[in-house]
Each structure stands twice: as structure tokens, then as C-alpha cells.
N, C-alpha and C positions, 0 to 999 in steps of 0.2 A: 744110631738113628733113634732108637727108642728113648734113650736118655735125653736127647735133644728135644724130642717131642714133649717129653714130660716137663722139661724146663720151660718150654714155650707155654704150655698149659698153665704152669705155676705162675708165670709172669702175668697171664691174663686174669688171674684171680684177684679181685679187688677186696681188701679188707672192709668189713662193714663200717668201721669208724670213719672211712673216707666219705661216707654218705651222711655223716652227722654234721650239724652246723658248728660243732665245738672244735676249736683248734688245739687248745691246751688248757690245763688248770695249773695255776701257779700263784704264789703269794695270796692264798685264800681267795682267789679270783678266777672266774671262768672267762677265758678269752675266746670269743666267737670268730669264725672264719671271715666275717665281714669287718673285723676290727673293733666291734663293740665289746663291752665288758658286762659281766653279771656277778652279783654277789647273792648268795643264798642264805637266808636266815631261817633257822629252826625256831618255831614259835609254839609256846604252850597254849593250852585251851582253858576256857573257864565255863562253868555250868551256869549259863545266864538264867535259867529257870529257877535255880535255887537262891538267887539274889533277891533281896527285898526291893520294894519299888524305888526307894531313893538310890540304891546301888545300881539298879538297872538304868535309871535316868542318867546317872553320872557316867556310866559306861557308854550309853548312846551319845551323850553330849561330847565325850572325849573322842568317840569314833567319828562324829561329824566334823569336829575341829581338825582331826587328823586328815580326813579326806580333803577338806578345804585347803589344807596347807600344802598339798602336793602339786608340783608343777611338772611332774613326769609320770609315766605309766608304771604300774606295778602288776606283778603276776602272783596270784595266790593259788597255791597248789595243795590239794589234800590227797595224800597217798594212803590207800587202804591195802593192807596185806594180811594174809592169814598169819596168826600169831605163831612164831617159831618157838615151840615149847620143848623141842627135843633136847637141847643143851641142859635145860633145867631138870628134865626127867633123868638124864644121865647122871647129873649131880646127885639127885635123890637116890638113884640106884647105888652110887658109890658110897653114900652115907649109910645106906641100908646094909651094905656088905661089911662096912667097918664097925657098925654098931655092935657092942658086946651085949648090952641089955636086950633080952629076948622080947620083952614087951614093947620097947621103943622100936626095935627092928620091925615088929609086926605092924605097929602104927605107921611107920614110914612107908611100908609096903602097901598098906590100905590107902594111904593118902596119895601115893604115886598112882595107884590104880584108879582112884577117883578123879584125879586131874586128867589122866589119859582119856577116860571115858567122857569127861566133860568137854574136852577139846574136840574129840571126834564127833560128838553129837551136836555140839553147839556151833562148830566152825567159827571160833572166836577170832575176830579181826582186830588188828591194831591200826591206829590212825596216826599219821604224822602230818603236821601242818608246816608249810614252807611259804615264805615270801621271797620272791625273786626281784632283786633291785637291779635295773638295767642302767647302763651308761652308754649313750651314743653322743659323740661330739656334736652332731647336728642338732641335738635337743637341748644343748647347754645355752640358755638364753643370756648368760652372763658374758658370753663371747660374741664378737661380731660375726656376721654371716660369712665373710671371706676367710676369717680364721677357722671357723668351723668347717668350711668347705675344704680348706687346705689340709685339715687334719684327717679327712676321710679319703684322701688320694692314696691309692694302693694300701688300704688299712692293714690287711693281714701281714704283709711283708714288713711294714713299718713297726707294727707291734712286736713282731718276732725279732727284728734286727736291731731296733733302737730301744734299749732299756729305758732311756730317759723319757721317751714318748709314752711308753707304757706306764711309768711311774706317775706322770702327770695325769693321765687318764684315771689311774687307780686312785689318785688323791681326790679327784672330783667324785669318783664313785664312793669313796670312803665318807665323804661329806654327806652324801645322800643316805648312806647306811646309818650314820649317826642320827640323822633326822628321823628315819623310819624307826630306829630303836627307841628314840625318845617318845614318839607318838604311840607306839604299841605299848610301851611301859606305862604310859599314862592311863591305859585301860586295865592295868593289873596283869598284863601278860609278861612272861619271861621270854627274852629273845637271846639267841646264841647264833653268832655267825659261824658257818661251817668253814673249817680250815681246809687246806689243800687235800689232805688225806681223806677227810670226810666227804668232800666234793667228789673225789674219784670213786669212793665206795658208793655214794648215792647214785651216780650215773651208771656204775657197773651193775648195781642191783636193779636199777630201773630198766635197763636194756637187756639184762640177762637174769630175769626173775627166778627161773628154775635153777640155773647153774649157781647163782649166788647163795642158795640155801645149802649147797653141799661143798662149794669151793669158795673160800674166803680169799680176799686179796692180801698179798704181803704188805708190809709197811712201805711207806714212801721211799725211805732210804734204800731198801732192798730193790725196789722197782727201778730206781735211778741207777743202781749199780749194775743190774742185769741189762738195762738198756744202754749202758755206756759202751 
């Protein structure tokens, strides 16, 4: 009786991922539960204040042209996190122990102590900049209304069950990604599209910020084997 009750309670527990709008991540693409797709681009930053007037005007002009060329919405995300310096300090400690020269060993120890105090006092933060590119069949103006409407019928099941339907949507998303990459590159920014592994790690760290610092995810191949 006790075991039966425990099993019933276990069945009532709902994993937190069921409450997320994300269905899966595959082919460097995030599939949402409503059948829409997302691509996530990691974008570098520039120090606008250090540019001369001509460079600033060129950047602003390129940004205006970029915005005017868009026919779909974008999401810009800035993620700030406390700098994780522990792996670097552990590496310094290893180098310190391996160092034969007494003077160099002392210098490494002093430097390690300086970095530790600097991080503790300053609470140094790291920033990552992302651009999220969406694709919704209803927003594709190149297709007729009835075609767009037929593509959103039972979207989640269609995306999961019909690979061809997914590939067509991904093709349209990839065209948008190339447009965004070109526009951002014209401003002197470096753009990298996150692959499937990077997408999983990003969402894992976003929804589990404390655990992510101590428990890293295995590679994608290992996760697929364990889940098979």
C-alpha cells in the first residue's frame, strides 16, 4: 500500500520543463510548443564612445538601415552574470604547485591572491549579448494567408512528426538569420549562431543559474544516449 501511494505521488509530480514554452532543440534551432522556431545569435559588443565622429555616424547609419530592412520582430537579450573565476584560479594553483623556480612560484601565488581579492571586492560581472530570431508561419508575408493558416494547424505535432515540414520552416528561418548576420556585421559586430549543444547549455544555465555553476551538462551525444 505504501509503495502504491508513493508511485501515485510520483506520477503527480510534473517536471518543470513541462511548464516551459520550449518543445525541443535540434539542428541549431529551438522548436517552441506552438510550432514556431527560434534561432539564437551570440553577438559581440563595440565601445561606441571610443569611436571617432565619422565612425559613430557610420555605425548609426548602418543600424538605421538594419532596422528599416526588418519585416519581422527581433528580441535582444543582455545576460549579466557574476564572473566565474574559480576554474582559472584552480589552473593557477596547479601551475603554482608545478613550478620549480621559487621566485616564479611566489609570483604566481601573489597573482592568484590578487585576482581572488579583486573578484570578491569588485563583484565583477560578465555580459553576453544575444539576438533571438523568430519564425512564425503566420508572419511570412511571402506566402498566402491560407497557406500560412494551414501550416499552423496542430503545429507542435506537425513539427515533431513531419521532418519535412520542420525543414521547410527552418529554411525560412535560416534566410532570416543570414539577413540579421549581414546587418549586424555591417556595424562591425561579430555574430555566431548557437548550435544545438550551446542552445541547451544556454537554457540550462538560464533556468538553473546556481546549479549550472557546479554541475555542467554532458555533451549532446551523451545526453542522447542516456535518453535513448
